[in-house]
PALUMKE-205771 format. One record per residue: residue number from 1; residue in three letters; x, y, z of N, C-alpha, C, O, CB in turn. Coordinates in nm, 4 decimals, padded with zeros to 6 digits. Each point is the difference from the previous one (the first is absolute). Glycine has a CB too. Layout:
rec pafi->NUM; lodren->ala; n.east->X; n.north->Y; n.up->Z; ca.east->X; ca.north->Y; ca.up->Z; c.east->X; c.north->Y; c.up->Z; o.east->X; o.north->Y; o.up->Z; cb.east->X; cb.north->Y; cb.up->Z
...
***
This chain:
rec pafi->1; lodren->met; n.east->01.7567; n.north->01.2108; n.up->-00.0420; ca.east->00.0581; ca.north->-00.0274; ca.up->00.1261; c.east->00.0860; c.north->00.1309; c.up->00.1034; o.east->00.1107; o.north->00.0146; o.up->-00.0519; cb.east->-00.0976; cb.north->-00.2601; cb.up->-00.0939
rec pafi->2; lodren->asp; n.east->-00.0190; n.north->00.2863; n.up->00.1984; ca.east->00.1264; ca.north->00.0635; ca.up->00.1358; c.east->00.0706; c.north->-00.0826; c.up->00.0442; o.east->-00.0349; o.north->-00.0859; o.up->00.0809; cb.east->-00.0837; cb.north->00.2259; cb.up->00.0149
rec pafi->3; lodren->ile; n.east->00.2584; n.north->-00.1219; n.up->-00.1554; ca.east->00.1376; ca.north->-00.0701; ca.up->00.0507; c.east->00.0262; c.north->00.0753; c.up->00.1331; o.east->00.1055; o.north->-00.0115; o.up->00.0623; cb.east->00.0088; cb.north->-00.0452; cb.up->-00.3096
rec pafi->4; lodren->asn; n.east->-00.2145; n.north->00.1315; n.up->00.2849; ca.east->00.0656; ca.north->00.0427; ca.up->00.1439; c.east->-00.0747; c.north->-00.0413; c.up->00.0915; o.east->00.0479; o.north->-00.0025; o.up->00.1133; cb.east->00.0471; cb.north->00.1878; cb.up->-00.1753
rec pafi->5; lodren->asn; n.east->-00.2384; n.north->-00.2312; n.up->00.0406; ca.east->-00.0547; ca.north->-00.0489; ca.up->00.0684; c.east->00.0651; c.north->-00.1205; c.up->00.0301; o.east->00.0601; o.north->-00.0517; o.up->-00.0942; cb.east->-00.2309; cb.north->00.1742; cb.up->00.0298
rec pafi->6; lodren->gln; n.east->00.1742; n.north->-00.1940; n.up->00.1994; ca.east->00.0774; ca.north->-00.1252; ca.up->00.0327; c.east->-00.1018; c.north->-00.1167; c.up->-00.0744; o.east->00.0374; o.north->-00.0806; o.up->-00.0851; cb.east->00.0869; cb.north->00.1750; cb.up->00.3453
rec pafi->7; lodren->asn; n.east->-00.2435; n.north->-00.0831; n.up->-00.2127; ca.east->-00.0803; ca.north->-00.1392; ca.up->-00.0105; c.east->-00.0311; c.north->-00.0044; c.up->-00.2016; o.east->-00.0380; o.north->-00.1091; o.up->-00.0426; cb.east->-00.1230; cb.north->00.1293; cb.up->00.3704
rec pafi->8; lodren->glu; n.east->00.1732; n.north->00.0578; n.up->-00.3986; ca.east->00.0234; ca.north->00.0031; ca.up->-00.1307; c.east->00.1352; c.north->-00.0391; c.up->-00.0971; o.east->00.0089; o.north->-00.0418; o.up->-00.1155; cb.east->-00.1723; cb.north->00.1935; cb.up->00.1988
rec pafi->9; lodren->lys; n.east->00.2858; n.north->-00.1095; n.up->00.0443; ca.east->00.0942; ca.north->00.0098; ca.up->-00.0657; c.east->00.0253; c.north->-00.1885; c.up->00.0113; o.east->00.0325; o.north->-00.0610; o.up->-00.1019; cb.east->00.0534; cb.north->00.3729; cb.up->00.1522
rec pafi->10; lodren->cys; n.east->-00.1045; n.north->-00.3819; n.up->00.0761; ca.east->-00.0219; ca.north->-00.1251; ca.up->00.0386; c.east->-00.0372; c.north->-00.0769; c.up->-00.1428; o.east->00.0685; o.north->-00.0956; o.up->-00.0364; cb.east->-00.1451; cb.north->00.1696; cb.up->00.2955
rec pafi->11; lodren->ser; n.east->00.0017; n.north->-00.0424; n.up->-00.3113; ca.east->-00.0787; ca.north->-00.0681; ca.up->-00.0759; c.east->00.1265; c.north->00.0018; c.up->-00.1367; o.east->00.0628; o.north->-00.1008; o.up->-00.0325; cb.east->-00.3575; cb.north->00.1781; cb.up->00.1505
rec pafi->12; lodren->met; n.east->00.3050; n.north->00.0063; n.up->-00.1580; ca.east->00.1056; ca.north->00.0105; ca.up->-00.1396; c.east->00.1536; c.north->-00.0287; c.up->00.0522; o.east->00.0685; o.north->00.0013; o.up->00.1023; cb.east->-00.2250; cb.north->00.2058; cb.up->-00.2350
rec pafi->13; lodren->lys; n.east->00.1631; n.north->-00.2349; n.up->-00.0138; ca.east->00.1892; ca.north->-00.0354; ca.up->00.0216; c.east->00.0762; c.north->00.0707; c.up->-00.1301; o.east->-00.0628; o.north->-00.0152; o.up->-00.1048; cb.east->00.0350; cb.north->-00.2668; cb.up->00.2239
rec pafi->14; lodren->phe; n.east->00.1578; n.north->00.3601; n.up->-00.1313; ca.east->00.0632; ca.north->00.0432; ca.up->-00.1043; c.east->00.0820; c.north->-00.0897; c.up->-00.0579; o.east->00.0708; o.north->-00.0763; o.up->00.0658; cb.east->-00.0920; cb.north->00.2677; cb.up->00.0178
rec pafi->15; lodren->asn; n.east->00.0166; n.north->-00.1881; n.up->-00.2260; ca.east->00.0810; ca.north->-00.0496; ca.up->-00.0549; c.east->00.1423; c.north->00.0138; c.up->-00.0372; o.east->00.0663; o.north->-00.0884; o.up->-00.0543; cb.east->-00.2548; cb.north->00.0669; cb.up->00.0328
rec pafi->16; lodren->gly; n.east->00.2422; n.north->00.1717; n.up->00.0640; ca.east->00.1045; ca.north->00.0986; ca.up->-00.0185; c.east->00.0426; c.north->00.0906; c.up->-00.1134; o.east->00.0912; o.north->00.0767; o.up->-00.0306; cb.east->-00.0420; cb.north->-00.2248; cb.up->00.1641
rec pafi->17; lodren->asn; n.east->-00.1823; n.north->00.0909; n.up->-00.1878; ca.east->-00.0471; ca.north->00.1130; ca.up->-00.1393; c.east->-00.1066; c.north->00.1441; c.up->00.0261; o.east->-00.0486; o.north->00.0786; o.up->-00.0814; cb.east->00.0520; cb.north->-00.3302; cb.up->-00.0686
rec pafi->18; lodren->asp; n.east->-00.0133; n.north->00.2436; n.up->00.3051; ca.east->-00.1020; ca.north->00.0841; ca.up->00.0449; c.east->-00.1297; c.north->-00.0372; c.up->-00.0755; o.east->-00.0665; o.north->00.0882; o.up->-00.0543; cb.east->00.2356; cb.north->00.0956; cb.up->00.1105
rec pafi->19; lodren->his; n.east->-00.2063; n.north->-00.3174; n.up->-00.0601; ca.east->-00.1236; ca.north->-00.0544; ca.up->-00.0485; c.east->-00.0185; c.north->-00.0681; c.up->00.1446; o.east->00.0921; o.north->-00.0408; o.up->00.0707; cb.east->-00.0686; cb.north->00.0053; cb.up->-00.3643
rec pafi->20; lodren->cys; n.east->-00.1487; n.north->00.0316; n.up->00.3211; ca.east->-00.0436; ca.north->-00.0747; ca.up->00.1213; c.east->-00.1052; c.north->-00.0876; c.up->-00.0767; o.east->-00.0460; o.north->00.0337; o.up->-00.1091; cb.east->00.0881; cb.north->00.1527; cb.up->00.3197
rec pafi->21; lodren->tyr; n.east->-00.0890; n.north->-00.3440; n.up->-00.1204; ca.east->-00.0996; ca.north->-00.0932; ca.up->-00.0190; c.east->-00.0446; c.north->-00.0256; c.up->00.1200; o.east->00.0837; o.north->00.0078; o.up->00.0899; cb.east->-00.0036; cb.north->-00.0959; cb.up->-00.2762
rec pafi->22; lodren->tyr; n.east->-00.2246; n.north->00.0498; n.up->00.2245; ca.east->00.0029; ca.north->-00.0204; ca.up->00.0821; c.east->-00.0059; c.north->-00.1979; c.up->00.0479; o.east->-00.0384; o.north->-00.0971; o.up->-00.0652; cb.east->-00.0399; cb.north->00.3941; cb.up->00.0419
rec pafi->23; lodren->gln; n.east->00.1350; n.north->-00.2845; n.up->00.1611; ca.east->00.0303; ca.north->-00.0987; ca.up->00.0331; c.east->-00.1448; c.north->-00.0868; c.up->00.0621; o.east->-00.1011; o.north->00.0596; o.up->00.0370; cb.east->00.3603; cb.north->00.0570; cb.up->-00.0152
rec pafi->24; lodren->ala; n.east->-00.2445; n.north->-00.2573; n.up->-00.0202; ca.east->-00.1723; ca.north->-00.0305; ca.up->00.0552; c.east->00.0694; c.north->-00.1300; c.up->00.0215; o.east->00.0624; o.north->-00.0683; o.up->-00.0812; cb.east->-00.3053; cb.north->00.2073; cb.up->-00.0635
rec pafi->25; lodren->asn; n.east->00.2101; n.north->-00.1666; n.up->00.3190; ca.east->00.0177; ca.north->-00.1589; ca.up->00.0445; c.east->-00.1426; c.north->-00.0620; c.up->00.0375; o.east->-00.1091; o.north->00.0570; o.up->00.0005; cb.east->00.3575; cb.north->-00.0108; cb.up->00.1054
rec pafi->26; lodren->asp; n.east->-00.2173; n.north->-00.1788; n.up->-00.0748; ca.east->-00.1426; ca.north->-00.0595; ca.up->00.0386; c.east->-00.0783; c.north->00.0290; c.up->00.0746; o.east->-00.1194; o.north->-00.0299; o.up->-00.0014; cb.east->00.1914; cb.north->-00.0930; cb.up->-00.0403
rec pafi->27; lodren->asp; n.east->00.0021; n.north->00.2035; n.up->00.1390; ca.east->-00.1294; ca.north->00.0948; ca.up->00.1081; c.east->-00.0845; c.north->00.0778; c.up->-00.0802; o.east->-00.1211; o.north->00.0143; o.up->00.0170; cb.east->00.2710; cb.north->00.0334; cb.up->00.1798
rec pafi->28; lodren->phe; n.east->-00.0521; n.north->00.0228; n.up->-00.3216; ca.east->-00.1195; ca.north->00.1173; ca.up->-00.0512; c.east->-00.0555; c.north->-00.0845; c.up->-00.1001; o.east->-00.0904; o.north->00.0725; o.up->-00.0417; cb.east->00.2016; cb.north->00.1774; cb.up->00.0701
rec pafi->29; lodren->phe; n.east->-00.1170; n.north->-00.3503; n.up->-00.0918; ca.east->-00.0717; ca.north->-00.0986; ca.up->-00.0935; c.east->-00.1199; c.north->-00.0541; c.up->00.1135; o.east->-00.1212; o.north->00.0055; o.up->-00.0208; cb.east->00.3599; cb.north->-00.0908; cb.up->-00.1609
rec pafi->30; lodren->ile; n.east->-00.1906; n.north->00.0464; n.up->00.2725; ca.east->-00.1276; ca.north->-00.0348; ca.up->00.1121; c.east->-00.0787; c.north->00.1331; c.up->00.0591; o.east->-00.0917; o.north->-00.0159; o.up->00.0806; cb.east->00.2395; cb.north->-00.2016; cb.up->00.0069
rec pafi->31; lodren->his; n.east->-00.1211; n.north->00.3058; n.up->-00.1167; ca.east->-00.0628; ca.north->00.1101; ca.up->00.0718; c.east->-00.0781; c.north->00.0495; c.up->-00.0855; o.east->-00.1099; o.north->00.0423; o.up->00.0359; cb.east->00.2700; cb.north->00.0079; cb.up->00.1046
rec pafi->32; lodren->ile; n.east->-00.1078; n.north->-00.0437; n.up->-00.3106; ca.east->-00.1101; ca.north->00.0429; ca.up->-00.1086; c.east->-00.0891; c.north->-00.0679; c.up->-00.0239; o.east->-00.1079; o.north->00.0339; o.up->-00.0487; cb.east->00.2316; cb.north->00.0540; cb.up->-00.0421
rec pafi->33; lodren->ser; n.east->-00.0731; n.north->-00.2397; n.up->00.1367; ca.east->-00.1068; ca.north->-00.0964; ca.up->-00.0853; c.east->-00.1008; c.north->00.0112; c.up->00.1159; o.east->-00.1142; o.north->-00.0028; o.up->-00.0460; cb.east->00.2684; cb.north->-00.1916; cb.up->-00.1174
rec pafi->34; lodren->ser; n.east->-00.1528; n.north->00.2055; n.up->00.2916; ca.east->-00.0855; ca.north->00.0120; ca.up->00.1346; c.east->-00.0778; c.north->00.1408; c.up->00.0061; o.east->-00.0947; o.north->00.0012; o.up->00.0787; cb.east->00.2760; cb.north->-00.1534; cb.up->00.0533
rec pafi->35; lodren->ile; n.east->-00.1562; n.north->00.2712; n.up->-00.2030; ca.east->-00.0762; ca.north->00.1087; ca.up->-00.0234; c.east->-00.0424; c.north->-00.0336; c.up->-00.1321; o.east->-00.1187; o.north->00.0319; o.up->00.0061; cb.east->00.2288; cb.north->00.1345; cb.up->00.1424
rec pafi->36; lodren->ser; n.east->-00.0906; n.north->-00.2108; n.up->-00.2663; ca.east->-00.0645; ca.north->-00.0553; ca.up->-00.1330; c.east->-00.1281; c.north->-00.0395; c.up->00.0895; o.east->-00.0950; o.north->00.0777; o.up->-00.0097; cb.east->00.3151; cb.north->-00.1811; cb.up->-00.1774
rec pafi->37; lodren->asn; n.east->-00.2354; n.north->-00.0098; n.up->00.2749; ca.east->-00.0703; ca.north->-00.0817; ca.up->-00.0101; c.east->-00.1092; c.north->00.1024; c.up->00.0661; o.east->-00.1151; o.north->00.0047; o.up->-00.0435; cb.east->00.2689; cb.north->-00.2424; cb.up->00.0300
rec pafi->38; lodren->glu; n.east->-00.1024; n.north->00.3307; n.up->00.1371; ca.east->-00.1015; ca.north->00.0517; ca.up->00.0500; c.east->-00.0517; c.north->00.1037; c.up->-00.0685; o.east->-00.1132; o.north->00.0378; o.up->00.0299; cb.east->00.1861; cb.north->-00.1127; cb.up->00.1498
rec pafi->39; lodren->leu; n.east->-00.0278; n.north->00.1151; n.up->-00.2441; ca.east->-00.0938; ca.north->00.0770; ca.up->-00.1151; c.east->-00.0670; c.north->-00.0875; c.up->-00.0754; o.east->-00.1085; o.north->00.0520; o.up->-00.0261; cb.east->00.2511; cb.north->00.1228; cb.up->-00.0012
rec pafi->40; lodren->tyr; n.east->-00.1357; n.north->-00.2662; n.up->-00.0145; ca.east->-00.0266; ca.north->-00.0336; ca.up->-00.1375; c.east->-00.1815; c.north->-00.0517; c.up->00.0883; o.east->-00.1054; o.north->00.0290; o.up->-00.0565; cb.east->00.4286; cb.north->-00.1274; cb.up->-00.1302
rec pafi->41; lodren->ser; n.east->-00.3205; n.north->00.0209; n.up->00.3282; ca.east->-00.0817; ca.north->00.0044; ca.up->00.1247; c.east->-00.1098; c.north->00.0924; c.up->-00.0139; o.east->-00.1184; o.north->-00.0247; o.up->-00.0229; cb.east->00.3087; cb.north->-00.0287; cb.up->00.1563
rec pafi->42; lodren->leu; n.east->-00.1160; n.north->00.1940; n.up->-00.1112; ca.east->-00.0796; ca.north->00.1433; ca.up->00.0278; c.east->-00.0567; c.north->00.0384; c.up->-00.1396; o.east->-00.0950; o.north->00.0781; o.up->-00.0040; cb.east->00.2599; cb.north->00.0182; cb.up->00.2054
rec pafi->43; lodren->phe; n.east->-00.1203; n.north->-00.1388; n.up->-00.2986; ca.east->-00.0919; ca.north->00.0066; ca.up->-00.1287; c.east->-00.1119; c.north->-00.1144; c.up->-00.0131; o.east->-00.1216; o.north->00.0146; o.up->-00.0117; cb.east->00.3282; cb.north->00.0885; cb.up->-00.1068
rec pafi->44; lodren->met; n.east->-00.1433; n.north->-00.2020; n.up->00.1228; ca.east->-00.1920; ca.north->-00.1029; ca.up->00.0033; c.east->-00.0486; c.north->00.0128; c.up->00.1030; o.east->-00.0863; o.north->-00.0833; o.up->00.0278; cb.east->00.1142; cb.north->-00.1092; cb.up->-00.1412
rec pafi->45; lodren->gln; n.east->00.0056; n.north->00.3073; n.up->00.2230; ca.east->-00.1352; ca.north->00.0233; ca.up->00.0706; c.east->-00.0717; c.north->00.1004; c.up->-00.0257; o.east->-00.1220; o.north->00.0050; o.up->00.0156; cb.east->00.2004; cb.north->-00.0968; cb.up->00.1335
rec pafi->46; lodren->val; n.east->00.0156; n.north->00.2077; n.up->-00.2041; ca.east->-00.1199; ca.north->00.1358; ca.up->-00.0439; c.east->-00.0588; c.north->-00.0638; c.up->-00.1098; o.east->-00.1212; o.north->00.0172; o.up->-00.0127; cb.east->00.2467; cb.north->00.2198; cb.up->00.0658
rec pafi->47; lodren->thr; n.east->-00.0471; n.north->-00.3319; n.up->-00.1649; ca.east->-00.0704; ca.north->-00.0192; ca.up->-00.0962; c.east->-00.1475; c.north->-00.0845; c.up->00.0228; o.east->-00.1097; o.north->00.0274; o.up->-00.0486; cb.east->00.3469; cb.north->-00.0001; cb.up->-00.0594
rec pafi->48; lodren->asp; n.east->-00.1986; n.north->-00.1442; n.up->00.2033; ca.east->-00.1331; ca.north->-00.0265; ca.up->00.0285; c.east->-00.1139; c.north->00.0839; c.up->00.1011; o.east->-00.1200; o.north->-00.0219; o.up->-00.0165; cb.east->00.2494; cb.north->-00.1820; cb.up->-00.0405
rec pafi->49; lodren->ser; n.east->-00.1024; n.north->00.2596; n.up->00.1173; ca.east->-00.1003; ca.north->00.1673; ca.up->00.0370; c.east->-00.0718; c.north->00.0454; c.up->-00.0974; o.east->-00.1214; o.north->00.0011; o.up->-00.0203; cb.east->00.2799; cb.north->00.0963; cb.up->00.1480
rec pafi->50; lodren->ile; n.east->-00.0338; n.north->-00.0452; n.up->-00.2083; ca.east->-00.0760; ca.north->00.0774; ca.up->-00.1062; c.east->-00.1178; c.north->-00.0845; c.up->-00.1016; o.east->-00.0932; o.north->00.0721; o.up->-00.0357; cb.east->00.3297; cb.north->00.0742; cb.up->00.0412
rec pafi->51; lodren->ile; n.east->-00.2398; n.north->-00.2611; n.up->-00.0444; ca.east->-00.0450; ca.north->-00.0993; ca.up->-00.0946; c.east->-00.1558; c.north->-00.0152; c.up->00.0720; o.east->-00.1120; o.north->00.0028; o.up->-00.0508; cb.east->00.3765; cb.north->-00.1406; cb.up->-00.0277
rec pafi->52; lodren->his; n.east->-00.2215; n.north->00.1216; n.up->00.2121; ca.east->-00.0922; ca.north->-00.0227; ca.up->00.0659; c.east->-00.1202; c.north->00.1253; c.up->00.0667; o.east->-00.1017; o.north->-00.0383; o.up->00.0578; cb.east->00.2914; cb.north->-00.1573; cb.up->-00.0399
rec pafi->53; lodren->asp; n.east->-00.1684; n.north->00.2962; n.up->-00.0308; ca.east->-00.0138; ca.north->00.1526; ca.up->00.0173; c.east->-00.0761; c.north->00.0922; c.up->-00.0952; o.east->00.0505; o.north->00.1030; o.up->-00.0448; cb.east->00.1530; cb.north->-00.1430; cb.up->00.1410
rec pafi->54; lodren->asp; n.east->-00.3568; n.north->-00.0114; n.up->-00.1319; ca.east->-00.0763; ca.north->00.0740; ca.up->-00.1220; c.east->00.0346; c.north->00.1479; c.up->00.0183; o.east->00.0503; o.north->00.0412; o.up->-00.1045; cb.east->-00.2600; cb.north->-00.2106; cb.up->00.0877
rec pafi->55; lodren->glu; n.east->00.2018; n.north->00.2658; n.up->00.1112; ca.east->00.0662; ca.north->00.1464; ca.up->-00.0028; c.east->00.0930; c.north->-00.0061; c.up->-00.0776; o.east->-00.0218; o.north->00.0361; o.up->-00.1157; cb.east->-00.0176; cb.north->00.0280; cb.up->00.3153
rec pafi->56; lodren->ile; n.east->00.1904; n.north->-00.1173; n.up->-00.1578; ca.east->00.0829; ca.north->00.0119; ca.up->-00.0285; c.east->-00.0001; c.north->-00.0525; c.up->-00.1572; o.east->00.0461; o.north->00.0699; o.up->-00.0902; cb.east->00.0209; cb.north->-00.0582; cb.up->00.3415
rec pafi->57; lodren->leu; n.east->-00.1125; n.north->-00.1161; n.up->-00.2691; ca.east->00.0056; ca.north->-00.0265; ca.up->-00.1952; c.east->-00.1032; c.north->00.1338; c.up->-00.0249; o.east->00.0481; o.north->00.0711; o.up->-00.0883; cb.east->-00.0420; cb.north->-00.4105; cb.up->00.0273
rec pafi->58; lodren->arg; n.east->-00.0930; n.north->00.3759; n.up->00.0972; ca.east->-00.0678; ca.north->00.1103; ca.up->-00.0518; c.east->00.0515; c.north->00.1688; c.up->-00.0221; o.east->-00.0422; o.north->00.0875; o.up->-00.0756; cb.east->-00.1124; cb.north->-00.2607; cb.up->00.1799
rec pafi->59; lodren->asp; n.east->00.2449; n.north->00.1725; n.up->-00.0199; ca.east->00.1220; ca.north->00.1078; ca.up->00.0151; c.east->00.0926; c.north->-00.0092; c.up->-00.0527; o.east->00.0680; o.north->00.1023; o.up->-00.0070; cb.east->-00.1090; cb.north->-00.0725; cb.up->00.1615
rec pafi->60; lodren->leu; n.east->00.1026; n.north->-00.1791; n.up->-00.2313; ca.east->00.0935; ca.north->-00.0094; ca.up->-00.0775; c.east->-00.1309; c.north->00.0073; c.up->-00.1594; o.east->00.0523; o.north->00.0042; o.up->-00.1114; cb.east->00.1905; cb.north->-00.1669; cb.up->00.3160
rec pafi->61; lodren->glu; n.east->-00.3398; n.north->00.1632; n.up->-00.1992; ca.east->-00.0792; ca.north->00.0388; ca.up->-00.1514; c.east->00.0118; c.north->-00.1373; c.up->-00.0828; o.east->-00.0048; o.north->-00.0021; o.up->-00.1230; cb.east->00.0814; cb.north->00.2842; cb.up->00.1040
rec pafi->62; lodren->ile; n.east->-00.0579; n.north->-00.4156; n.up->00.1126; ca.east->-00.0064; ca.north->-00.1499; ca.up->-00.0804; c.east->-00.1602; c.north->-00.0055; c.up->00.0169; o.east->-00.0563; o.north->00.0178; o.up->00.1080; cb.east->00.3168; cb.north->-00.1703; cb.up->-00.0400
rec pafi->63; lodren->pro; n.east->-00.3220; n.north->00.1272; n.up->-00.1821; ca.east->-00.1160; ca.north->-00.0240; ca.up->-00.0521; c.east->-00.0284; c.north->-00.1376; c.up->00.1076; o.east->00.0684; o.north->-00.0969; o.up->00.0331; cb.east->-00.0337; cb.north->00.2139; cb.up->-00.3176
rec pafi->64; lodren->asn; n.east->-00.1848; n.north->-00.0643; n.up->00.3212; ca.east->-00.0430; ca.north->-00.1591; ca.up->00.0890; c.east->-00.0332; c.north->-00.0824; c.up->-00.0928; o.east->-00.0625; o.north->-00.0838; o.up->00.0650; cb.east->-00.0396; cb.north->00.1609; cb.up->00.1387
rec pafi->65; lodren->gln; n.east->00.1009; n.north->-00.1044; n.up->-00.2891; ca.east->-00.0291; ca.north->-00.0893; ca.up->-00.0898; c.east->00.1405; c.north->-00.1418; c.up->00.0041; o.east->-00.0143; o.north->-00.1222; o.up->-00.0044; cb.east->-00.1423; cb.north->00.3628; cb.up->-00.1502
rec pafi->66; lodren->phe; n.east->00.2718; n.north->-00.1644; n.up->00.1636; ca.east->00.1323; ca.north->-00.1036; ca.up->00.0209; c.east->00.0324; c.north->-00.0292; c.up->00.1445; o.east->00.0941; o.north->-00.0759; o.up->00.0232; cb.east->00.0149; cb.north->00.1695; cb.up->-00.2310
rec pafi->67; lodren->trp; n.east->-00.1991; n.north->-00.0243; n.up->00.3381; ca.east->00.0242; ca.north->-00.0596; ca.up->00.0902; c.east->00.0114; c.north->-00.1343; c.up->00.0413; o.east->00.0822; o.north->-00.0347; o.up->00.0848; cb.east->-00.1423; cb.north->00.2075; cb.up->-00.0823
rec pafi->68; lodren->leu; n.east->-00.0133; n.north->-00.2454; n.up->-00.0545; ca.east->00.0012; ca.north->-00.1060; ca.up->00.0585; c.east->00.0733; c.north->-00.1151; c.up->-00.0607; o.east->00.0247; o.north->-00.1092; o.up->00.0511; cb.east->-00.2136; cb.north->00.2010; cb.up->00.0312
rec pafi->69; lodren->arg; n.east->00.2224; n.north->-00.0415; n.up->-00.2148; ca.east->00.0944; ca.north->-00.0619; ca.up->-00.1351; c.east->00.1600; c.north->00.0132; c.up->00.1140; o.east->00.0685; o.north->-00.1017; o.up->00.0107; cb.east->-00.2305; cb.north->00.2349; cb.up->-00.3281
rec pafi->70; lodren->ile; n.east->00.2074; n.north->00.0026; n.up->00.3966; ca.east->00.1177; ca.north->00.0534; ca.up->00.0378; c.east->-00.0161; c.north->-00.1135; c.up->00.1154; o.east->00.0960; o.north->-00.0740; o.up->00.0215; cb.east->-00.0653; cb.north->00.3620; cb.up->-00.1051
rec pafi->71; lodren->arg; n.east->-00.1444; n.north->-00.3021; n.up->00.1541; ca.east->00.0065; ca.north->-00.0390; ca.up->00.1395; c.east->00.0143; c.north->-00.1619; c.up->-00.0095; o.east->00.0553; o.north->-00.0717; o.up->00.0835; cb.east->-00.2073; cb.north->00.2870; cb.up->00.0133
rec pafi->72; lodren->lys; n.east->00.1025; n.north->-00.2477; n.up->-00.1926; ca.east->-00.0103; ca.north->-00.1725; ca.up->-00.0383; c.east->00.1693; c.north->-00.0165; c.up->-00.0541; o.east->00.0432; o.north->-00.1153; o.up->00.0024; cb.east->-00.3605; cb.north->00.0838; cb.up->-00.1119
rec pafi->73; lodren->ser; n.east->00.3732; n.north->00.0960; n.up->00.0814; ca.east->00.1427; ca.north->00.0363; ca.up->-00.0732; c.east->00.0734; c.north->00.0032; c.up->00.0920; o.east->00.1138; o.north->-00.0397; o.up->-00.0254; cb.east->-00.1666; cb.north->00.1631; cb.up->-00.1450
rec pafi->74; lodren->trp; n.east->00.0299; n.north->-00.0846; n.up->00.2908; ca.east->00.0904; ca.north->00.0281; ca.up->00.1135; c.east->00.0201; c.north->-00.1014; c.up->00.0831; o.east->00.0977; o.north->-00.0288; o.up->00.0692; cb.east->-00.1579; cb.north->00.2316; cb.up->-00.0760
rec pafi->75; lodren->ile; n.east->-00.0993; n.north->-00.2817; n.up->-00.0153; ca.east->00.0346; ca.north->-00.1357; ca.up->00.0879; c.east->00.0397; c.north->-00.1297; c.up->-00.0471; o.east->00.0392; o.north->-00.0918; o.up->00.0720; cb.east->-00.1844; cb.north->00.1846; cb.up->00.0452
rec pafi->76; lodren->asp; n.east->00.1310; n.north->-00.0958; n.up->-00.2615; ca.east->00.0537; ca.north->-00.0777; ca.up->-00.0715; c.east->00.1710; c.north->-00.0263; c.up->-00.0341; o.east->00.0559; o.north->-00.1095; o.up->-00.0060; cb.east->-00.2933; cb.north->00.1664; cb.up->-00.0513
rec pafi->77; lodren->glu; n.east->00.2980; n.north->00.0765; n.up->00.0377; ca.east->00.0924; ca.north->-00.0111; ca.up->-00.0651; c.east->00.1255; c.north->00.0692; c.up->00.1700; o.east->00.1227; o.north->00.0086; o.up->00.0022; cb.east->-00.2788; cb.north->00.0176; cb.up->-00.3464
rec pafi->78; lodren->arg; n.east->00.0655; n.north->00.0043; n.up->00.4447; ca.east->00.1362; ca.north->00.0231; ca.up->00.0792; c.east->00.0791; c.north->-00.0396; c.up->00.0221; o.east->00.1016; o.north->00.0695; o.up->00.0021; cb.east->-00.1673; cb.north->-00.0142; cb.up->00.0508
rec pafi->79; lodren->lys; n.east->00.0720; n.north->-00.2101; n.up->-00.0178; ca.east->00.1390; ca.north->-00.0856; ca.up->-00.0034; c.east->00.0785; c.north->00.0272; c.up->-00.0807; o.east->00.1167; o.north->-00.0076; o.up->00.0384; cb.east->-00.1996; cb.north->-00.1468; cb.up->00.0229
rec pafi->80; lodren->phe; n.east->00.0603; n.north->00.1964; n.up->-00.2023; ca.east->00.0822; ca.north->00.0299; ca.up->-00.1260; c.east->00.0747; c.north->00.1136; c.up->00.0446; o.east->00.0801; o.north->00.0548; o.up->-00.0757; cb.east->-00.2397; cb.north->-00.1366; cb.up->-00.1059
***
């Protein structure tokens, strides 16, 4: 982190020994949680698109005898 950058400095605290640690508040955790959920949602959308696209599966060199199993597993286990 760059302590000369005000945005980065605001997320750090110093303990008197020139050691710094990160400071986090409830807003920080809510923001991280929100971003994490958004990334997870994007991951699920992309995975769903890939699994149902024969051309991409072929490009990934996944043998077509596994496609049905992968797709079934994706549908059956998606909520887990």
